[in-house]
N, C-alpha and C positions, 0 to 999 in steps of 0.2 A: 728619155727613159732607160734608166739604166736596167739591164739584164744578166738575170743569175742562172748558173746553170747547177744542179748538183750532180756527183758523179761516185757512184759504187761501182761492186762487179758486176750485178748481172741486172741492177735497176727493179727488185721484185720488194726488198725490206728495207734498207735504209735511207739510200736515196728519194725512192716515193714518199715516204715519210717527211724527209726534209723536203723535198717540194710542198706536200698541203700543208707542211707546219708554214713556212714560208709565205705561202698564197693566203694561208688564216690573218697571220699576222700583218701581213702587208695592207688586208682589206680592215681586219681589225684599226689601223692606225694610219688609214690612210696615204699608204706610198704605193708611187706609181711605180711598181717595179714589172718585168716577164722574167717571169720563172719557170724553169723547166727543169727536169732530171733524164739523165741516160748511165747505161753503163759503160764499162773498158770491154765487155764481151759481151756476145751478141747469142750468150746461148740463151736467154731467156727473153727473146725478140718477140712482142709481139702479144706478149701475155700481161696479166693484169697483176698487181702486189699479189706477194702472197696473203693466204688467209690472216695470220696471227699480225701483221702490219696493217692491214683494212680493220683490224678489230680495236686495237689499242687505238687505233686515231680517232676511232668513232668514237671512244668512250672519251674521248676529249673534246666532241664535234664538231672533227673533220672529217669528210668522206674521199678518200685518194682510191674508190671502187674503181671509178672509170678511166685511172692510166692504166697507160699501155707502154711496158715497158718495151724501149728500143737500145742500143749503140751506139755510142759518141760518133758524133760524124765531122771528118772534117772541117766541114765548114763552121762546124761548133766554136771554131777557135776564132775565128773572126767575127759571129755572130754577138757571143758572151762578151758582157767585162769583164765579170767574173766567173771562174771556174773554181769548184769549191767540194775539193776530196772531200770522201768519208773517211779515209787512213793511208800510212804510208806509202802502204802498195798500190793503189790505185792512183797515187799524183805520179808515184812512176812510172805505171803504165802508159797515164796521161800525157807526163813529159820525152816519154818513148817515142810516143805519138807524133812529138811535134809541139805540141799544147808548152806552154811559156807562162810563169807566173801564175801557176797554179796553188789553190791557198788547202791548209789543213781545217774542215769546219771546227777540229778541236781546237785551230790557233784561236778562237772566239770564245764568248762566255765562261775566262778564268780556268779553262781544262789545261791549259797549258803546252797543247800543239798535240795534247793525248790524240790516240786513234779511235774513234765512234767504233767501237767492236761490233763484229758483225754477229746478230744475237742467236744466230741459228746454233754458236757456241757456247751458247746458256741452258741449263736446263731449262723446260716448259717454257710456259708464258710470260717469266718474270725477265727472261735480258728484252722483250721488247718493250716493257715497262721502261725497265731500267736506258734503253736506248732512246725509246721517245722523250724522255726526260731531259737525257744530254743531250739528241738532237734539239730541241726546245729552247734549253736556256742558249746554247752557242746559235742556234738562227737569230734569235730576240736578239742578241748582241749583236751580231753580223749583219742585219739588216737595218739598226740603227746604224751603224759605222756606215754602210752604204749610202742610206741617206742623205745622214751630213758627211758623207766622204772623205772619213777620216780611217778606209781601210787603206 
């Protein structure tokens, strides 16, 4: 079974969305994958995802409300087959921690390596909807490639 870890800064908005979307896609398509998320910082350790992330996921029938934020651990490097960063800064942070072969989620779904933007930099709830759409499209492509072993 392949294992995928999604990583953002605080593990309360983007990476929990990616985890929830990935689990939903895997279940829908019958992909047997282990999926988790984490943050490069421990600022929000023990917290659940932010309210806007929970709300946007729920609009698409995905419940992420029981997820709990955690920081990346050194053993994640050995445990997960794919470490997927939400943006270039997350990837740089992971690489400075010794992680290798970190991929950007924006490398998938036709986004040409674009960062998944932090929705807090958009006004209101609209940013979370845009980020959800990007995460969904990129994650579906990623998981299809993981399943077909073409990553």
